[in-house]
Phi, psi and omega in degrees: 000136183284157179297324180293325176295319179296320180296318180296316180297318178299320179294317179295320177295317177296322178297314178295320178297319178296317179298316179291315184295324178295322179286327185265353180294139180277332180264136183292321180299318178297320178298319182292319178295319178297317178299320178297317178300317179301316180295322178294316179296321179295323174299318178297315180299314179300320179295320180291334178274012180056047176232075185296329178297317179289325179294316179295318179295318180294318180294318183289311185276308184292313184266343184258281188294315181299318181295318177299316176300319178296318178299315178299320180293318178295325179292319178293315178296322177300320177290327176291319179295324179296318179291324177295318179295321180294320179289317188262003182296329185282335188251042183294319185284322181078011177237172187293339182270000183282164182295328180292328180269350183299324180301312180285319184290324180289331183265358186301321182246015186274164178291335179296330181273349180299324181296336178279330184051034180235036184297326179292318179294321177295318181296319178298315177299322179295317178296319177298319177294323180290327175297321178279348179077022185206132174241119184279153180299329183295315181291322179295322181291324179292323185284339182274000000 
């Protein structure tokens, strides 16, 4: 077998592995990087098939512009996920015994909450939050 034939087979195997890996990856950043690798390998395949116009287009759009757009999207999603985690970190369990609800449940009958005279309002907020399975830090801060 010629070295060029071995190289072609390796490129095709790498192409299939990248396609499967991008789909099965649990992390979005990893999927984007694998997708970029797929586009680079595809550009090499187009060049080997003596189609330089497609190779340049694949390299520019597939590995270049699309990857930058994906990274920008991931950055935006990451900032949203961080704020969501900060809001929802307290209410993972969704029940009265969870750490997120402990702030409201523990203060429901305490003297600290008497100055608000809003125990019924706090209880209603807590019930609504429990129905959603999430108690935000903002509500906990207001209730304290």
